[in-house]
N, C-alpha and C positions, 0 to 999 in steps of 0.2 A: 792672619800674623800668628799668631798664639793657637797651640793646641793645648786640646782638654774641655775642661769643664769651662763656661763660660758666664758663672756668676759671683758678684761681688763680695768678698771675705765681711765677716762683720766690720772687723773693724775696719774698712773704706769704708761702708757704711755711715758707721758709726762717725767720722772724720766729716766734722761741718766748715771748714775752713783748710785752703790750701793757702799758703805760706807762701803769694808771690813775686816777694821781695828778696824772694834764695837768689842770689848772682846764679848759679845753674839755669833757673829757672826764665830767668830775663832773657841770657842767652839764648837758650832753647827757642824761646817765642819773637826773638831777634833777628836768629838763623829763618826762620819762617818765614816773616815777613820780609828780609831780604832777599829769599828763595823767591818769595811771590812776585816781588818788584824785580827783581832781574827778567821773571823770566817775561814779565809787562816787556821791559828796556831791551829785551834779545828780539820780540820777538819778531823780525825779519832775516834774525841769524837760523838759518835751519839748521843745518849740521850744530851746530851749537844745542838748540834748542834739543835734539834729538840725542845728544849726549848727555843733555844735562837729565833732561825725561829716563834717561839709562841709569845717571847718577842715583837719583831720589827714588826709584824703584830699589836701587841694591840698599840705600840706607831705609827702607820699607822691610826692605827681607833682613837686615841684620836688628830690628827691633828686640824680637826676643831674645838675641844677645846680649843686649845690652841693659834688658831687663832685668835679666841675671847674673851681669856682674852689678847692675847699681843695685840689688838687692843684696849683692855680697859686700860691696865699699861705701853704704849711703853714709857711711858718717862722717864717711872724708870730704864730704861735699854739699853734704843734706843735713838741716833742720831733725826731720823723721824720713822712715823709709817711709815712702811711697810704693816703694813696688814689692809688689803682691804675687803671690804663684801668677795667676790668671793672666797679668800682666795690664790690667783697665785700665791702669792710670798713663803706662807707657803707651798704650793706645791712643788714648785721647789725647792725649798731649802732644807726641811724639809722631806715632803712624799714622790719623786721621789727617792732619796738615799735610804729610808726604802725602799722603796719596791725594790730597786736593790739589796737590801744585804738581804732580804731574800729570790728575788728568786733565787742567790748566791747560801745562803746555805740549801734552797731546792732541786736546782743540785747537791751541793755537797755530801750532804746527802742521798738523792739517788743515785747517781754515786757511793758512795765509800760503800754503807750500804749493798751489795749481799748477805751477811749472814741473815741479820735484817732486811731485805728489807719487809719481811711480817708484821715485827712489829710495822715497821717506818710506813707503808703505812694503818695500822690500828689504830695508832696513829695520825694519818692525819685525816681519815675520823670520828673519834670518833668528833676530834674538830669541821669539818666542821658540819659536825650532829650537834650538839653542838648548832655550832652557828645556825642554822636553825629554832630548838626547838626553841632556846630564841626569834629566830625574829618571829615565829607564835605563841611563847604565846604574843608577843607585837601586833600583831595585831589583834588577839583574844580579850584582851586584850580594846583593842582602838574600836574595834568593839561593847564587851559591853560594856563601857563609850560610845559612841554614841548614842546605844539604849536607854539606861536609860537616857540620856538627853531628847532623842525624845520623851519617854514615861511621862515626865515631864510636857516637853511642853506641848502637848497633852493636859493634868490633867489640867493645866495651864490654858487651852483654853473652856478648856468646864468646869469647876469650873469658869469664869466671863462670 
């Protein structure tokens, strides 16, 4: 989820206690608990489970953006800046519960959807193929931009 080195900054290591009474942390924990309850309550609603799984995965992908926005605006909603550069705190309190709920959704859906298993697997395959296509498009566009930058640099050297 987060790129870069995975070591905790000294500031986070020295912090011995998190104030769990902050409204945003309570809301986050309630969200994770309600997500889990919703997954269990809708265990026979296969289409909903697939959609909710995709929603949770998208939220997990947004973790890095949430961390950077939290680092920029933490004074508006928190007592301390829990949003370090490595994203350790956000990964622990935000990302890991989302991934756990996503795995629960995936397992529950595949376990209870025997008659619809092929259809659901088809949707999952389509989703992951779309992710691969988007990743490939980004790589191709990045390579094109790098190539055009190199060509401009070579032209500027030739003109001098």
